C-alpha positions in Angstrom: -13.1 -13.9 7.2 -11.8 -11.5 9.8 -9.3 -11.6 12.8 -10.2 -10.6 16.3 -6.8 -9.0 16.9 -6.4 -7.2 13.7 -6.9 -3.4 13.6 -7.8 -3.3 9.9 -10.5 -5.9 10.5 -11.9 -4.0 13.4 -11.9 -0.7 11.5 -13.0 -1.7 7.9 -14.2 -5.3 7.6 -16.9 -5.6 10.4 -20.3 -4.1 10.2 -20.2 -0.8 12.0 -16.5 -0.5 11.9 -15.3 2.9 13.2 -13.1 3.6 10.1 -15.7 3.1 7.6 -16.4 6.8 7.4 -12.9 7.3 6.0 -13.2 5.0 3.1 -12.5 6.7 -0.2 -14.0 4.0 -2.3 -14.9 0.4 -2.0 -14.2 -2.4 -4.4 -15.6 -5.9 -4.3 -12.7 -7.3 -2.5 -11.0 -4.3 -0.9 -11.3 -0.7 0.4 -9.1 2.4 -0.4 -8.3 4.8 2.5 -6.1 7.6 3.3 -3.2 6.4 5.6 -2.7 7.2 9.1 0.6 9.0 8.9 -0.2 10.7 5.6 3.1 12.7 5.3 2.3 13.7 1.7 -1.3 14.4 0.4 -2.5 11.5 -1.9 -0.8 8.7 0.2 -3.4 5.9 0.5 -3.6 2.3 1.4 -5.5 -0.5 -0.4 -6.7 -3.0 2.1 -8.4 -6.4 1.4 -11.7 -7.0 3.1 -10.7 -10.6 4.1 -8.0 -11.1 6.6 -4.8 -12.2 4.7 -1.2 -11.3 5.5 -0.1 -10.3 2.0 -1.5 -9.7 -1.4 0.4 -12.8 -2.6 -2.3 -14.7 -0.7 -5.2 -13.4 -2.7 -7.2 -15.8 -4.8 -6.2 -15.9 -8.5 -9.3 -14.0 -9.7 -8.8 -11.4 -7.1 -5.2 -10.9 -8.1 -6.2 -9.9 -11.5 -8.9 -7.5 -10.5 -6.5 -6.0 -8.0 -3.8 -5.4 -10.8 -6.4 -3.4 -12.7 -7.4 -1.4 -9.6 -3.8 -0.5 -8.8 -3.3 1.3 -12.2 -6.7 3.0 -11.8 -5.9 4.3 -8.4 -2.3 5.3 -9.4 -3.6 7.4 -12.3 -6.3 9.1 -10.3 -3.8 10.0 -7.5 -1.3 11.4 -10.1 -3.9 13.5 -11.9 -5.6 14.7 -8.6 -2.3 15.8 -7.0 -0.5 16.9 -10.3 2.5 14.5 -9.7 4.1 12.3 -12.2 5.4 9.5 -9.9 3.2 7.3 -7.6 4.9 4.2 -6.3 3.1 1.2 -5.1 4.7 -0.9 -2.3 4.1 -3.7 0.1 5.8 -5.3 3.1 4.4 -8.8 2.5 4.2 -10.9 5.6 3.4 -14.6 6.1 2.1 -14.6 9.7 2.8 -12.8 13.0 6.1 -14.7 13.4 7.2 -14.1 9.8 6.1 -10.5 9.2 9.3 -9.0 7.8 9.1 -5.2 7.8 5.4 -5.1 8.2 3.9 -3.5 11.3 0.2 -4.9 10.7 -0.1 -8.4 9.6 -3.2 -7.7 7.3 -2.2 -7.0 3.7 -2.0 -3.4 2.6 -0.6 -1.8 -0.4 1.0 1.8 -0.1 0.4 4.3 -2.8 2.8 7.1 -2.3 3.4 10.2 -4.4 7.1 11.0 -4.8 9.3 13.4 -6.7 11.6 10.9 -8.2 10.8 7.3 -8.3 14.4 6.3 -9.4 15.8 7.8 -6.3 13.4 5.7 -4.2 14.4 2.5 -6.1 18.2 3.3 -5.5 17.5 3.4 -1.8 15.7 0.0 -2.0 18.6 -1.4 -3.9 21.2 0.0 -1.5 19.6 -2.0 1.3 18.4 -5.2 -0.4 20.5 -5.5 -3.6 19.1 -6.0 -7.0 15.4 -7.1 -7.1 13.8 -9.9 -8.9 11.7 -8.5 -11.8 8.2 -10.0 -12.2 6.2 -9.6 -15.4 2.9 -9.0 -13.6 1.3 -8.3 -10.2 -0.3 -11.6 -10.3 3.1 -13.5 -10.3 3.4 -12.5 -6.6 1.2 -15.4 -5.9 4.3 -17.6 -5.7 5.4 -15.8 -2.7 2.7 -16.9 -0.4 5.1 -18.7 2.0 7.8 -16.1 2.4 7.9 -12.5 3.6 8.8 -10.1 0.8 9.2 -6.4 -0.2 7.3 -5.2 -3.3 7.8 -2.1 -5.2 6.2 -1.0 -8.4 7.3 2.2 -10.1 4.7 2.2 -12.8 2.5 -0.1 -14.9 4.3 -3.4 -15.8 7.1 -2.6 -13.3 7.1 -5.1 -10.5 10.1 -5.5 -8.3 10.5 -7.9 -5.4 13.2 -8.5 -2.7 13.1 -11.4 -0.2 12.6 -9.9 3.2 15.4 -11.5 5.2 15.8 -8.9 7.9 17.7 -6.2 6.0 14.6 -4.0 5.7 13.5 -2.0 8.8 9.9 -1.9 10.0 8.0 0.8 8.1 10.8 0.7 5.5 8.8 2.3 2.6 7.5 5.0 4.9 11.2 5.7 6.1 12.5 5.9 2.5 9.6 8.1 1.1 9.4 10.4 4.1 13.2 11.0 3.8 12.6 11.7 0.0 10.1 14.3 1.0 12.5 15.9 3.5 10.7 14.8 6.6 12.6 11.6 7.3 12.3 12.0 11.2 8.5 11.9 10.8 8.1 8.6 9.1 6.4 6.9 12.1 2.6 6.9 11.7 2.0 6.1 15.4 3.7 9.4 16.2 3.0 11.7 13.2 -0.7 11.1 12.0 -0.7 14.1 9.5 -4.4 14.4 9.9 -4.9 17.4 7.7 -3.3 15.7 4.8 -5.4 12.7 5.4 -8.5 14.7 5.4 -7.5 16.5 2.2 -6.8 13.2 0.6 -10.1 11.8 1.5 -12.0 14.7 0.4 -10.3 15.1 -3.1 -10.1 11.4 -4.0 -13.6 10.6 -2.8 -14.9 13.2 -5.1 -13.0 11.6 -7.9 -13.9 7.9 -7.3 -17.5 8.3 -5.9 -19.3 9.4 -9.1 -17.4 6.8 -11.2 -18.2 3.1 -11.6 -14.8 1.6 -10.6 -13.9 -1.8 -12.0 -13.8 -4.7 -9.5 
């Protein structure tokens, strides 16, 4: 299922989509790509092939597979780019009218290498207050009818805030770009960081392609 007005569907889900040459690896239900606006090498997006507005809307069996993939991807990024902390985040939307901090209403998980995940968490708390702590990624399924902010600092660390308007568009990009000392360059529409994206594609494709990835 695709959406005629969705840039991710146009780029990755339709046969012959222009973006398929920048796929790092492909799972049964999703693709992994370097993000546009790759302000730090290793910054990638995990994007479902079907048009859904958040990962909370995945079918139950796909949620479990995605949870496994998340930790595989996080581990490969950390090893490839020699960094300890890789956060995973989502601006979960419901639809075009209830999209919260999301810019594109097609689910996508951000994987972003950071120097100190606890400082990133502190910024989230300063804006949204204390999060709700979930015991698994699959538990996000209860959020299918509301916009949310999701942050994972590591395996078995799943934090959620209701997106009630406190979080700006591209919030996680704003926080992490600032964390890397380039806060003014958070906007992917203006600052694509193409060299970082190309480096990320080459290095991670080399790690994933020869390996059978669980799906």
